[in-house]
Residue, then its C-alpha position, 0 to 999 in steps of 0.5 A: m554516538a554511532v549506532p553499532p552495526v547489526s550482528e549477523a545472528r540478530l539480523t537473521a532472527l529479525a529476517s525471520r520475523i520480517r518474512r512472517v509479517s510480510w507473508a501475512s500482509l501479502v496474503w491479506l493484500a492479495v485477497e483485499g486487491v481481488v475483492a476490491i477490483i471485482a467490486g470496482l469493475s462491477t460498480g464502475s467505482i474508480a476509487l474502489l478500483g484504484y484501492g484494489l490496484d493499490s493493494a496489488v502494488q502493496s502485495l508486490g512490495s511485501g513480496v519484494i521484502v520477503w525476497r530481500f530477506t531470504g538466503r544470502r540477500i539478508g545481509s546485502a546492501a545491493a538487495e536492499q537498494q533494489a527492493q527499495k527501487i522496485v517498491a517505489t516504482s510500483f507506486f509510480l505506475l499506479a498513479p497515472y491511471l487513477i489520475v486519467a480515470a478519475l478526471s474522465q469520470l469527473l468531466a463526464g459526470t458519470p456516477s458509479e454504483g454504490s458498493w457496501v462490499g467496498v465500504a466493508l473492505a475499507a473498514v477492515g483495512i483501517v484495522l489491519m494495516p496499522l498493525f502491519g505498518r507499525a510492525k514493519r517500521r519497527l522491524g526495519v529500523l532494527a534491521e537497518s532496512a529502509a525498504t522494510a521501514g518504508e513499506g511499513a510507512q506505506h501500510l500506515i498510509c494505506a490505513g489513512l487512505s482506507a479512511t478516505i476511500l471509506s468516506g468517499l464510498f459511504l457518501n456515494v452509497a448512503f447519500g448519492v454523492w457520486w463525485a466523492d468517489p473520483m475525488a478519493a481516487l485523485i487523493l490516492a494518486a497523490v499519495a502514491v506519487h509522494t510515497g513512491t518518491r520517498t521510498w525511492r530515496g530511502e526515506s520513511c513517509 
């Protein structure tokens, strides 16, 4: 059976909920990104710096979703496509930096300093990002918005990514396994490319 189109009143109500969730995720990701980037620069952690840049990218994505569901754009198919492309492109811009920086650190054998701040940050991300992710995926499906559902999938991936980063940071801090940090960054780069590709196509991850 064909799925009936979303009514204008229903879409307006969903848009309000989507904006609230997106604003909440934007605020957290902005804080997370700033703290992670500062900690990554101070300790020389490529993974932590990449995690901060990833948070910045996702905060951009949340901002795009707010833009997408504001004013006349709520029912606009063109705005939906633009939102998908912007979110996808932001992930493609992240990957090259991570790959070059991580390989440079691995080849040079230069260890980074441990960061308990990074460990705590990633641990909080494991808890919060699934909440944002599930909410956006559900609302995106209800509003027939691949951009919103795709960004929700990115938040869920971010939760798994937080676990990967957490493992790498903990191994570095607790046991001095320095190469775990750039390896985590390479995983982050691969995830960024995969997520960006699927979002560009309008597919959930």
